[in-house]
N, C-alpha and C positions, 0 to 999 in steps of 0.2 A: 626647548628639549622633553624641559620637564614640564608633565600637565597634574597638575596637582588633583586638578577632577575627574581625570580616569580613573575607573576599577580600579584597573591597576595596580598594584602598591607601589608605591617609590621605591623601594627596594629592589622588586623587581624591573622598575623604567631602569635605576641604575645600575643592574647588573647587563641590560638588554645593551642600553649606550655605552657600555663600561664606564660609568665613572663611580669615582668614589660618594658615597652616601653622606660625607660632609661636603659637597656639593650641591647637594638637592636640600640641606638642612640651613646652610650657612648664610641668613642676611645680612649684608652689606649694613657698615657702621657708618654713621656720616666724620667728617672730617670733625676733627677736633678746632676749636679757632686760635688755641696757641699755634696748631700745625698750619694752618692755612696762615696765620700772620709770617710763622718762619719761612714758607713756600716763596711769600711777596717777596719776603729781603736774597731768597738762594736764587728767584729769575733774577731781583734788582742786578746782584752779582755776578752770575755770570753772562749776562747782556756785557757786563765795562771786561770780566777777565772771562774768557771761554774755555781757555786753558784747564783752569781751575776744576780736579777733580774733588769729591769729598771730602777728603782730606784735609786738602789745604781752606775749600771752602769752610769746614768744623775752624780749621784755626782765628780764619777771619770771624766767624762768628763769634768766637772769643773773646776773641780780642774790641767786642764791641761789646761785650756784657751777653753775650747771650753763650751759656756752655753747654754747646750740644754737640756730640757726640758723631765720630765719623760716619758709624749705622745707621745713623737715624738719618741725618743729612743722604746719604747714600741711600735707604730707604725713600725718602721725600721726593726725589730728585729721580728715581724710577715713575713713582706716580707723577708727577708733570712729566714724564716723557725727556726729560733733559739728558746730559752725559756732557763729559769732559770733549774737549775736540781736539784732538793730534792723532798722530799714526799709531797705530797700533799693530805688532803683527800678527800673521796668521797664523794662530797659533788651532785652530780646526777647520773641521770641512764648512761648509756652508752646504744647505739643506737642498737637494738636490731637484726638489718639489719647485725651490723661488731659485732660480739663479741669476747672479747678479748680474749685469753690462758694465762694458764697459764707459771711460768717460768720451768725448766723443769732445769737447768744447775746449781744448789747452791748445793752444793758441789757435784757434777757428776765431777770424773775423764777425763779430756779428754784426750789420749795421741796418738793417733791415726788420720791420715789426714780420711776426709771426714766422719767424726765422726758427726760433728758440723759444721755450716756453719754458718756466720754472717752476718750482713747489716745496712746498713742506708744511709742515705744522709746529705750534708752537702754546704755549702756557698760557692761562688768559684766566689773571687772579677775578676774582667779584666780593663783593662782601662778605657774603657767606658761603663761597663756594668755592669754583672756577669751574673755566671750560675749554675746549681746546680748538684752536685757529687752524682751519685750513688754508688756503689762500694762492692763485695761482695766479702768474707775472708775464710778459710776455719780458726777453734780457733786455732788448735792445734798447724796450722805451721806458721801462722799468713799470708797467701798465699793469692793474693789478687790474686781469681780468673777470677775474668769479674767487666766491670764499664761501663755506661755512663756519658754523658751530656746531663740535658736539660736546657731549659728556663722555662720552666714553672715544678712548681709543682705537676705533675700527675704519675698514675701507669705506663703506659705504657712502659715508660723508664726503671723502676723497671724490670718489670716484665719480658723485652726484656732481660737483664744483666743475671737473673736468669736461664733463659729458655737454653741462653749460658751458660754459666760453667754446666748446666746439660748434655748439649751434649758432653759439650767438656772432663767430669772431671766425668763422670754418677753423682748418687747424693745421697745427708748426709742421716744419719737417724734424725739428726732434724736441723731445720733452726730455728734460734734467729734474731728476729727484736724488738725495739720497739713498741709503739701504736700508731705511728701517722697515721694519716687514709688514708695514702697510702698502709701501709701491711697491716691492719685490712679491708681492701676493699674484697668484698669477689671474685674481680680478681685475685688479689693478693694468697689469702689463698687457692683458688679452685686450683691453678696453683700447689699450693705446693701440695696440696691433691690430683689431679690428680695424682703426682707420688710416692705416698706413706710418705709424710715425715710426721715427728710430728712437731708441730710447736710451738713454744716456743716464747712468748715474755717479755722484759723488766716489773720490780715494775713501774708503773708511776715516771716520773720525775727521775727513780733511773739510774744514767750515769753506775756505776757499773756493770752492769749488761750484759753491752753489751763493755767492757773495751776496748777489744781489738781493734774494730770499733773507738773507739775515740784518741785510742794511733795511731792509722794510721792517722785520721787527724791530728793530729799535727804536726807527719812528715810530710806528705806531705805540709800542708802551712808553715811550716820553712822551709824544702830545699828545695823546688821547689817555690810554689804558691810567696809567698810574694818574693821571689829571684827573680821575671819575672812577669811586668806588661802586658798580654796578651792582645794583641789586636783585637785579634777576638776569636768565640768561635775553629774555622780551630787552630788557632794558641797555644789555651788551651789545648785541642786535643793532639796534636805534642808535648807538653811539659809534659803532664800527663802518656802519651805512655813511653813515654823516662825515666821517672820517675821511674815508678811501673813496666820497666823492669830490670829498675839498683834495681832495692826493691824489687825483687824477687829473680833475681840475684844474686847479688854483695852486698847487703846489710848484714851482719852479727849481727846478734841479741844475745843479754846477755844470754835472756831465753831460747835459742834454743842451746845452749853450742856454740855460736858462729857459726853455723850453718846461710848458709840463708834460705829465707824462699823455697827458690825451692828444696833444700839441703832436710830437715828438711821434707817437703810435700813428692817428691817421695819416698823417705825409709823409713816410714812408711805410704805407702797405705797397706789396706788390701790385703791379698793373693794372691784373687781371682782376684783383680783388676791391680796389681802387672802382674799377668801372660798375663791378659787382652790384 
């Protein structure tokens, strides 16, 4: 938006765009090693205790010998894109430009592939920084259909992954996400609508509504991410690509009668898609 090489002064550019001048002059600061270590531990605690907010996590960290205040924990959680998962009262109106859709999966039997897809974003720590992982899974088979990494919490990389999944596997009847701003954006919901896909969204703060994605994150982190300190984004991509191949092709699931996600997915496709 701001063009530093343009002949128009920065002050005037900010006035035209209705931006504060501090925005134009701000230079992002790298995350300190201390904060990266703390974020890694917060992520581990959040996986084990998803109901814990900044206050409780601060107390847990203090018991471990890390005197960290609630506000600092809250700031780091916001940066990581995580929050305590519990039902909260609806104390404010949602923005009319970002409508929230009802949850369509309650008491719905999902036993065939491409009936329901689900997606979410999670924080991935690296040796010197962090990235965000977005993944699309098939609800019935738990199969990871596509995924992307990004160093920012934007909508673009989510849309790319969804479009790739549609191009490769067709489209689901229902697509479920939480109420994150990336998923309520008109760009994201517009992609689903353009493909005739019904939109479903979790109840606010109710992690059980998207439980299979939450279980995927736990598997990814304990079986891959926490065992490796990625040196770079490309290193993280290689590690996750290898893991998702193993997860889809070789990792049996008790809930699938010990079949792998690949086996269940391709065995339970609708007849028309099998023929195609």
